[in-house]
C-alpha positions as a Markdown table, in Angstrom:
| # | Residue | x | y | z |
|---|---|---|---|---|
| 1 | Met | 16.1 | -0.8 | 5.3 |
| 2 | Thr | 15.7 | -0.9 | 1.4 |
| 3 | Ala | 12.7 | -1.2 | -0.9 |
| 4 | Ala | 13.4 | -4.8 | -1.3 |
| 5 | His | 13.3 | -5.5 | 2.8 |
| 6 | Ala | 10.9 | -3.6 | 3.3 |
| 7 | Leu | 7.9 | -4.0 | 0.8 |
| 8 | Gly | 9.0 | -7.3 | -1.4 |
| 9 | Ala | 11.9 | -8.1 | -3.7 |
| 10 | Pro | 14.2 | -6.0 | -5.2 |
| 11 | Ala | 12.9 | -4.8 | -9.1 |
| 12 | Gly | 14.3 | -6.4 | -11.4 |
| 13 | Ser | 15.0 | -10.0 | -9.3 |
| 14 | Arg | 13.6 | -12.9 | -10.2 |
| 15 | Ala | 12.0 | -15.6 | -7.7 |
| 16 | Arg | 14.7 | -18.4 | -6.7 |
| 17 | Ser | 11.8 | -20.8 | -6.9 |
| 18 | Thr | 7.9 | -21.1 | -7.3 |
| 19 | Gly | 7.3 | -20.5 | -3.7 |
| 20 | Glu | 9.2 | -17.6 | -3.8 |
| 21 | Gly | 7.9 | -16.1 | -6.9 |
| 22 | Leu | 4.3 | -16.6 | -5.3 |
| 23 | Trp | 5.4 | -14.3 | -2.5 |
| 24 | Arg | 8.0 | -12.1 | -3.3 |
| 25 | Pro | 6.9 | -10.8 | -7.0 |
| 26 | Ala | 9.6 | -8.8 | -8.7 |
| 27 | Ser | 9.2 | -5.7 | -11.4 |
| 28 | Gly | 11.8 | -4.4 | -13.5 |
| 29 | Cys | 12.2 | -0.9 | -12.3 |
| 30 | Gly | 15.3 | 0.2 | -10.6 |
| 31 | Pro | 17.0 | 3.8 | -10.1 |
| 32 | Asp | 16.5 | 4.8 | -13.7 |
| 33 | Cys | 12.9 | 5.3 | -13.4 |
| 34 | Leu | 13.3 | 7.8 | -10.5 |
| 35 | Pro | 13.9 | 11.3 | -11.8 |
| 36 | Ala | 17.2 | 12.7 | -11.9 |
| 37 | Pro | 19.0 | 14.3 | -8.6 |
| 38 | Ala | 18.2 | 17.3 | -8.6 |
| 39 | Ala | 18.7 | 20.4 | -6.0 |
| 40 | Pro | 16.1 | 20.3 | -2.8 |
| 41 | Asp | 12.8 | 22.2 | -3.6 |
| 42 | Val | 12.6 | 22.9 | 0.4 |
| 43 | Ser | 15.5 | 24.8 | 3.1 |
| 44 | Trp | 17.1 | 22.3 | 5.1 |
| 45 | Pro | 15.3 | 24.3 | 7.7 |
| 46 | Arg | 12.2 | 23.1 | 6.8 |
| 47 | Arg | 13.1 | 20.0 | 6.2 |
| 48 | Ala | 14.4 | 19.7 | 9.5 |
| 49 | Gly | 10.9 | 21.0 | 10.8 |
| 50 | Arg | 9.4 | 18.3 | 8.7 |
| 51 | Leu | 11.3 | 15.5 | 9.8 |
| 52 | Leu | 10.9 | 16.4 | 13.6 |
| 53 | Gly | 7.0 | 17.2 | 12.7 |
| 54 | Val | 7.7 | 13.2 | 11.2 |
| 55 | Leu | 9.2 | 11.8 | 14.4 |
| 56 | Gly | 6.3 | 13.6 | 16.6 |
| 57 | Met | 3.9 | 11.7 | 14.1 |
| 58 | Leu | 5.7 | 8.5 | 15.1 |
| 59 | Leu | 5.7 | 8.9 | 18.7 |
| 60 | Ala | 1.5 | 10.2 | 18.3 |
| 61 | Gly | 1.4 | 6.6 | 17.0 |
| 62 | Ala | 3.2 | 4.7 | 19.4 |
| 63 | Gly | 0.3 | 6.4 | 21.8 |
| 64 | Leu | -2.7 | 5.5 | 19.4 |
| 65 | Ala | -1.5 | 2.1 | 19.2 |
| 66 | Ala | -2.4 | 1.5 | 22.9 |
| 67 | Leu | -5.4 | 3.5 | 23.5 |
| 68 | Leu | -6.4 | 1.7 | 19.7 |
| 69 | Pro | -7.7 | -1.9 | 21.8 |
| 70 | Leu | -9.5 | 0.5 | 24.3 |
| 71 | Leu | -11.4 | 2.7 | 21.5 |
| 72 | Pro | -15.0 | 2.5 | 20.4 |
| 73 | Ala | -14.6 | 0.9 | 17.2 |
| 74 | Gly | -16.1 | 4.0 | 14.8 |
| 75 | Arg | -13.3 | 6.7 | 17.4 |
| 76 | Gly | -10.2 | 4.1 | 16.7 |
| 77 | Arg | -11.3 | 4.1 | 12.9 |
| 78 | Ala | -11.5 | 7.8 | 13.1 |
| 79 | Ala | -8.5 | 8.6 | 15.3 |
| 80 | Ser | -6.3 | 6.5 | 12.7 |
| 81 | Arg | -7.5 | 7.7 | 9.1 |
| 82 | Gly | -6.6 | 11.0 | 11.4 |
| 83 | Trp | -3.2 | 10.4 | 12.1 |
| 84 | Ala | -2.5 | 9.2 | 8.4 |
| 85 | Arg | -3.9 | 12.6 | 7.2 |
| 86 | Trp | -1.4 | 14.2 | 9.5 |
| 87 | Thr | 1.4 | 12.5 | 8.7 |
| 88 | Leu | 0.9 | 12.9 | 4.9 |
| 89 | Arg | 0.6 | 16.7 | 5.5 |
| 90 | Thr | 3.9 | 16.6 | 8.5 |
| 91 | Leu | 5.5 | 15.7 | 4.9 |
| 92 | Gly | 4.8 | 17.7 | 2.9 |
| 93 | Val | 1.9 | 15.9 | 0.9 |
| 94 | Arg | -1.2 | 17.0 | -0.4 |
| 95 | Leu | -4.3 | 13.7 | -0.7 |
| 96 | Leu | -6.5 | 13.8 | -3.4 |
| 97 | Leu | -9.9 | 11.8 | -3.3 |
| 98 | Arg | -11.6 | 11.1 | -6.4 |
| 99 | Gly | -15.2 | 9.3 | -5.5 |
| 100 | Arg | -15.9 | 7.6 | -2.2 |
| 101 | Val | -14.9 | 4.5 | -0.3 |
| 102 | Pro | -18.0 | 2.8 | 0.7 |
| 103 | Arg | -18.8 | 2.5 | 3.9 |
| 104 | Gly | -19.4 | -0.8 | 5.1 |
| 105 | Arg | -16.9 | -3.8 | 4.9 |
| 106 | Ala | -14.7 | -4.6 | 1.6 |
| 107 | Leu | -11.9 | -6.0 | 0.1 |
| 108 | Leu | -9.6 | -2.7 | -1.1 |
| 109 | Val | -7.2 | -3.3 | -3.4 |
| 110 | Ala | -4.6 | -0.6 | -5.2 |
| 111 | Asn | -1.5 | -0.5 | -7.0 |
| 112 | His | 1.6 | -0.1 | -5.1 |
| 113 | Val | 4.9 | 2.8 | -6.0 |
| 114 | Ser | 5.5 | 4.3 | -2.5 |
| 115 | Trp | 5.8 | 3.6 | 1.0 |
| 116 | Leu | 4.0 | 6.3 | 1.6 |
| 117 | Asp | 0.8 | 4.5 | -0.2 |
| 118 | Ile | -0.3 | 3.1 | 3.0 |
| 119 | Leu | -0.5 | 6.4 | 4.7 |
| 120 | Ala | -2.4 | 7.4 | 1.6 |
| 121 | Val | -4.5 | 4.7 | 2.0 |
| 122 | Leu | -5.6 | 4.8 | 5.8 |
| 123 | Ala | -5.9 | 8.2 | 4.8 |
| 124 | Val | -9.4 | 7.9 | 2.9 |
| 125 | Ser | -10.4 | 4.4 | 4.6 |
| 126 | Pro | -9.5 | 3.2 | 8.2 |
| 127 | Val | -9.0 | -0.5 | 6.9 |
| 128 | Arg | -6.9 | -3.0 | 8.0 |
| 129 | Met | -3.7 | -3.8 | 5.9 |
| 130 | Val | -2.1 | -6.6 | 4.6 |
| 131 | Ala | 1.7 | -6.6 | 5.2 |
| 132 | Lys | 4.8 | -8.6 | 5.3 |
| 133 | Arg | 5.8 | -10.3 | 9.1 |
| 134 | Glu | 9.3 | -7.9 | 8.7 |
| 135 | Val | 6.3 | -5.0 | 9.6 |
| 136 | Arg | 6.2 | -5.8 | 12.6 |
| 137 | Ser | 9.5 | -5.8 | 14.2 |
| 138 | Trp | 9.8 | -1.9 | 12.7 |
| 139 | Pro | 9.9 | 0.9 | 15.4 |
| 140 | Leu | 6.8 | 2.2 | 16.7 |
| 141 | Val | 5.4 | 1.4 | 13.1 |
| 142 | Gly | 4.9 | -2.3 | 13.6 |
| 143 | Ala | 3.3 | -1.7 | 17.2 |
| 144 | Leu | 0.5 | 1.1 | 15.4 |
| 145 | Ala | 0.2 | -1.5 | 12.4 |
| 146 | Ala | -0.5 | -4.6 | 15.2 |
| 147 | Ala | -2.9 | -2.2 | 16.9 |
| 148 | Ala | -4.4 | -1.5 | 13.7 |
| 149 | Gly | -5.1 | -5.2 | 13.4 |
| 150 | Thr | -2.8 | -5.7 | 10.6 |
| 151 | Val | -3.0 | -9.0 | 9.0 |
| 152 | Phe | 0.9 | -10.4 | 8.5 |
| 153 | Val | 1.6 | -12.4 | 6.1 |
| 154 | Asp | 5.3 | -14.5 | 6.4 |
| 155 | Arg | 6.7 | -15.0 | 2.9 |
| 156 | Ser | 8.8 | -17.0 | 3.4 |
| 157 | Arg | 6.0 | -20.1 | 4.5 |
| 158 | Pro | 3.8 | -20.0 | 1.3 |
| 159 | Arg | 2.0 | -23.0 | 2.1 |
| 160 | Asp | 0.5 | -20.3 | 5.0 |
| 161 | Leu | -1.3 | -18.5 | 2.0 |
| 162 | Pro | -5.1 | -20.8 | 2.9 |
| 163 | Ala | -4.1 | -19.6 | 6.4 |
| 164 | Thr | -3.5 | -15.9 | 5.5 |
| 165 | Val | -6.7 | -15.7 | 3.0 |
| 166 | Ala | -8.6 | -16.9 | 5.8 |
| 167 | Arg | -8.1 | -14.6 | 8.2 |
| 168 | Val | -8.3 | -12.0 | 5.7 |
| 169 | Ala | -12.2 | -13.8 | 5.3 |
| 170 | Gly | -12.7 | -13.6 | 8.8 |
| 171 | Ala | -11.9 | -9.7 | 9.0 |
| 172 | Leu | -14.0 | -8.9 | 6.0 |
| 173 | Arg | -17.2 | -11.2 | 7.8 |
| 174 | Ser | -16.1 | -9.2 | 11.0 |
| 175 | Gly | -17.6 | -6.0 | 8.8 |
| 176 | Arg | -13.9 | -4.6 | 8.6 |
| 177 | Ser | -12.8 | -3.4 | 5.8 |
| 178 | Val | -8.8 | -4.8 | 4.4 |
| 179 | Ala | -6.7 | -3.1 | 2.3 |
| 180 | Val | -4.2 | -5.7 | -0.1 |
| 181 | Phe | -1.7 | -4.3 | -2.9 |
| 182 | Pro | -2.2 | -6.9 | -5.0 |
| 183 | Glu | 1.0 | -6.6 | -7.7 |
| 184 | Gly | 2.8 | -7.5 | -4.3 |
| 185 | Thr | 5.9 | -5.0 | -5.1 |
| 186 | Thr | 6.6 | -1.6 | -5.6 |
| 187 | Trp | 7.2 | -0.3 | -8.8 |
| 188 | Cys | 7.3 | 3.0 | -10.3 |
| 189 | Gly | 3.6 | 3.1 | -11.9 |
| 190 | Ala | 5.1 | 5.1 | -15.1 |
| 191 | Ala | 6.8 | 2.9 | -17.3 |
| 192 | Ser | 4.8 | -0.3 | -18.6 |
| 193 | Asp | 7.7 | -2.1 | -19.2 |
| 194 | Cys | 8.6 | -2.5 | -15.6 |
| 195 | Arg | 5.7 | -3.3 | -13.9 |
| 196 | Pro | 5.0 | -6.8 | -12.3 |
| 197 | Ser | 5.5 | -9.3 | -14.4 |
| 198 | Arg | 2.1 | -11.4 | -12.9 |
| 199 | Gly | -0.3 | -8.5 | -12.4 |
| 200 | Phe | -2.6 | -8.9 | -9.7 |
| 201 | Arg | -1.9 | -11.8 | -7.8 |
| 202 | Pro | -5.8 | -13.3 | -7.4 |
| 203 | Ala | -5.2 | -15.0 | -3.6 |
| 204 | Met | -6.5 | -12.2 | -1.5 |
| 205 | Phe | -9.7 | -12.2 | -4.4 |
| 206 | Glu | -10.7 | -15.2 | -2.9 |
| 207 | Ala | -11.3 | -13.9 | 1.1 |
| 208 | Ala | -13.9 | -11.5 | -0.6 |
| 209 | Val | -15.6 | -14.6 | -2.6 |
| 210 | Ala | -15.4 | -16.5 | 0.7 |
| 211 | Ala | -16.8 | -13.0 | 3.0 |
| 212 | Gly | -19.6 | -12.4 | 0.1 |
| 213 | Ala | -17.2 | -8.9 | 0.3 |
| 214 | Pro | -17.7 | -6.4 | -2.9 |
| 215 | Val | -14.2 | -5.3 | -3.9 |
| 216 | Val | -13.2 | -1.4 | -4.1 |
| 217 | Pro | -10.1 | -0.9 | -6.6 |
| 218 | Leu | -8.0 | 2.1 | -5.3 |
| 219 | Arg | -5.8 | 3.9 | -7.8 |
| 220 | Ile | -2.9 | 5.8 | -6.3 |
| 221 | Gly | -1.0 | 8.4 | -8.5 |
| 222 | Tyr | 1.8 | 11.0 | -7.8 |
| 223 | Arg | 2.1 | 14.7 | -8.9 |
| 224 | Tyr | 5.5 | 16.6 | -8.6 |
| 225 | Ala | 4.5 | 20.7 | -9.0 |
| 226 | Gly | 1.5 | 19.8 | -11.1 |
| 227 | Asp | 2.9 | 17.1 | -13.0 |
| 228 | Pro | 2.6 | 13.2 | -13.3 |
| 229 | Ser | 5.8 | 11.7 | -11.2 |
| 230 | Thr | 7.9 | 8.7 | -9.8 |
| 231 | Leu | 9.4 | 10.9 | -6.9 |
| 232 | Pro | 8.1 | 9.4 | -4.5 |
| 233 | Ala | 8.2 | 5.4 | -5.5 |
| 234 | Phe | 10.2 | 3.3 | -3.7 |
| 235 | Leu | 12.7 | 0.7 | -6.0 |
| 236 | Gly | 15.0 | -1.8 | -5.7 |
| 237 | Ala | 18.0 | -1.4 | -3.4 |
| 238 | Glu | 17.5 | 2.1 | -2.8 |
| 239 | Thr | 17.2 | 2.7 | 1.3 |
| 240 | Leu | 14.1 | 3.5 | 3.0 |
| 241 | Val | 16.4 | 7.0 | 4.3 |
| 242 | Ala | 17.0 | 8.1 | 0.8 |
| 243 | Ser | 13.5 | 7.6 | -0.3 |
| 244 | Val | 12.3 | 9.8 | 2.9 |
| 245 | Arg | 14.6 | 12.4 | 2.3 |
| 246 | Arg | 13.8 | 13.0 | -1.5 |
| 247 | Val | 10.1 | 13.3 | -0.4 |
| 248 | Leu | 10.8 | 15.7 | 2.9 |
| 249 | Ala | 12.9 | 18.1 | 0.3 |
| 250 | Ala | 9.9 | 18.4 | -2.1 |
| 251 | Arg | 7.5 | 21.1 | -3.0 |
| 252 | Gly | 4.0 | 20.5 | -4.1 |
| 253 | Leu | 3.9 | 16.8 | -3.9 |
| 254 | Thr | 0.9 | 15.4 | -4.1 |
| 255 | Val | -0.9 | 12.1 | -3.9 |
| 256 | Ser | -4.2 | 11.1 | -5.3 |
| 257 | Val | -6.9 | 8.4 | -4.7 |
| 258 | Thr | -8.9 | 8.1 | -7.4 |
| 259 | Val | -12.1 | 5.3 | -6.1 |
| 260 | Ser | -13.6 | 3.2 | -8.7 |
| 261 | Ala | -17.0 | 1.1 | -8.4 |
| 262 | Ala | -17.1 | -1.7 | -6.1 |
| 263 | Leu | -17.4 | -5.2 | -7.6 |
| 264 | His | -19.6 | -7.8 | -6.0 |
| 265 | Pro | -18.5 | -11.2 | -6.9 |
| 266 | Ala | -21.1 | -13.7 | -6.9 |
| 267 | Glu | -21.4 | -16.9 | -4.7 |
| 268 | Gly | -18.5 | -19.1 | -6.1 |
| 269 | Ala | -16.7 | -16.4 | -8.5 |
| 270 | Asp | -13.4 | -16.9 | -10.2 |
| 271 | Arg | -10.7 | -15.5 | -7.9 |
| 272 | Arg | -8.7 | -14.8 | -11.3 |
| 273 | Ala | -11.4 | -13.3 | -13.5 |
| 274 | Leu | -12.2 | -11.2 | -10.6 |
| 275 | Ala | -8.2 | -10.1 | -9.9 |
| 276 | Arg | -8.5 | -9.3 | -13.9 |
| 277 | Ile | -11.2 | -7.0 | -13.5 |
| 278 | Ala | -10.2 | -4.8 | -10.9 |
| 279 | Glu | -6.2 | -4.8 | -12.2 |
| 280 | Ala | -8.1 | -3.2 | -15.6 |
| 281 | Ala | -10.1 | -0.4 | -13.0 |
| 282 | Val | -7.1 | 0.0 | -11.1 |
| 283 | His | -5.0 | 0.5 | -15.0 |
| 284 | Pro | -7.2 | 1.6 | -17.5 |
| 285 | Gly | -6.1 | 1.4 | -21.0 |
| 286 | Ala | -3.2 | -1.1 | -19.7 |
| 287 | Arg | -2.2 | -4.1 | -20.9 |
| 288 | Leu | -3.2 | -6.4 | -18.6 |
| 289 | Val | 0.0 | -9.1 | -17.4 |
| 290 | Gly | -0.1 | -12.9 | -16.5 |
| 291 | Asp | -1.8 | -15.1 | -14.3 |
| 292 | Ala | -0.8 | -16.9 | -11.0 |
| 293 | Thr | -2.0 | -18.3 | -7.7 |
């Protein structure tokens, strides 16, 4: 499975139509954005141990997926958060949280760098995720995602967008928090010239406006041996196996989640303006890019 298949359009690709561009945004990131290949920091027995541990966490996740519908809501959310945190630890990734996610319902919006982003978000807040429909068919992960109430998006049917926004709004009205990556695709997080061309897509912000729910911007960043790094990035035609191997071989990998102040949209607020404000909070000082549906 490649980054293109798992998380969106391949970096550097161009949408073939307006509808496809809506659902399959592209960034300009490619292999050159990744660090140069290097010798593993971790010995092969340690890497093997991490891999076995992750497989064990996936199996535990399958069991959790079966139990979640039976658990009280509070315990289920705590179990999901604990599973994500332990999975990060098993991968050798340290989690650093700056700020506090509100306890009440909210639409969490974050930049998108890696498959690790999903674990990082779940580790700080037991939310419902918005994900591609294809994730539903992934072994074990798909079952856990479905049991956790993930809102699956069919990117081959752009006309389904209003219904998807309505489902997210319904989840917010029910008191659940929902997380979305409004850039719509992964990018390295470092080179500004390869950011997704349209920036934060405003469609899902309409769900927060309709439900009267706050929007909480999250900034996700990675450090390797103390320095900012693109090592965990999952880009373009790279396979998931290659990305996972790079993470398993790294020592001193940290993911930070920085929580910005919640935005409280007024009734009838402009979703595009809300998206731009949230984007500025996630990428402070960066030039905002474009606008889209």
